C-alpha positions in Angstrom: 141.0 213.7 286.0 141.2 214.1 282.3 138.2 214.2 279.7 139.1 213.9 276.3 136.8 215.4 273.7 137.4 214.8 269.5 136.4 218.1 267.8 135.1 216.6 264.4 135.8 218.8 261.1 132.0 219.2 260.5 132.2 221.7 263.4 132.4 225.3 262.6 132.8 226.1 266.1 133.0 224.6 269.9 132.9 226.0 273.4 133.8 224.0 276.3 131.8 224.5 279.5 133.4 223.5 282.9 132.1 223.5 286.2 133.9 223.0 289.7 131.7 222.9 292.8 133.6 222.8 296.5 132.4 220.8 299.2 131.5 222.3 302.7 135.1 222.2 303.9 136.5 224.2 300.7 140.0 223.1 299.6 143.4 224.8 300.3 144.5 225.2 296.8 141.9 226.0 294.2 141.0 223.4 291.2 142.3 224.9 288.0 140.9 223.6 284.7 143.3 223.7 281.9 142.3 222.6 278.5 145.0 221.1 276.1 144.5 221.2 272.5 146.0 218.6 269.8 146.3 217.9 266.5 146.9 214.1 266.7 145.7 213.5 269.7 149.5 212.6 270.8 150.9 215.0 271.3 149.1 218.0 273.7 149.8 221.7 274.0 148.1 224.2 276.8 145.7 226.3 275.0 144.0 227.9 278.3 143.5 227.7 282.0 141.1 229.3 284.8 141.2 228.7 288.3 138.3 228.1 290.8 137.9 229.9 294.0 138.3 228.9 297.5 135.0 229.5 299.0 133.1 226.7 300.8 130.2 225.5 298.9 131.3 227.7 295.8 130.1 226.7 292.2 132.4 228.0 289.3 131.2 227.8 285.7 134.0 228.9 283.2 134.0 228.7 279.2 136.3 228.4 276.9 136.2 229.0 273.1 137.7 227.1 270.6 138.3 227.9 266.8 137.5 225.7 263.8 141.4 224.5 263.5 141.4 222.7 266.9 140.8 219.0 266.2 140.9 217.9 269.8 140.8 219.0 272.8 141.4 217.5 276.5 139.9 219.2 280.0 142.2 218.7 282.7 141.0 219.5 286.2 144.1 219.2 288.8 145.8 221.3 291.8 143.1 221.2 294.8 144.4 219.8 297.6 142.5 216.6 299.6 139.0 218.2 299.9 136.7 217.0 297.8 135.6 219.0 294.4 132.9 217.9 292.0 134.4 218.5 288.4 131.9 218.6 285.0 133.0 219.2 281.5 130.8 219.3 278.3 131.5 220.3 274.5 128.9 222.1 272.6 129.2 222.4 268.5 128.2 224.5 266.1 127.6 222.7 263.0 125.6 224.8 260.8 125.2 228.3 260.0 
């Protein structure tokens, strides 16, 4: 699953908050959360990655801080096996100091 955000030039700073929740039957392989960045929303480069755990019903929260130079960010959830996981991503902006 991929989610994209545009980081507007009016922002001083942004933080992406991601959450992975395992089902009652945990995945054999954990879900990886990758943040890719781009200057043109066409060419993406990996910026950071974190991996959730394998506990049944485990909830794993992650935060990715993005500097002001990032114009576009994309969150990719991948890697878990056929067992269901619930994923969520949101972005918080700082627009004034």
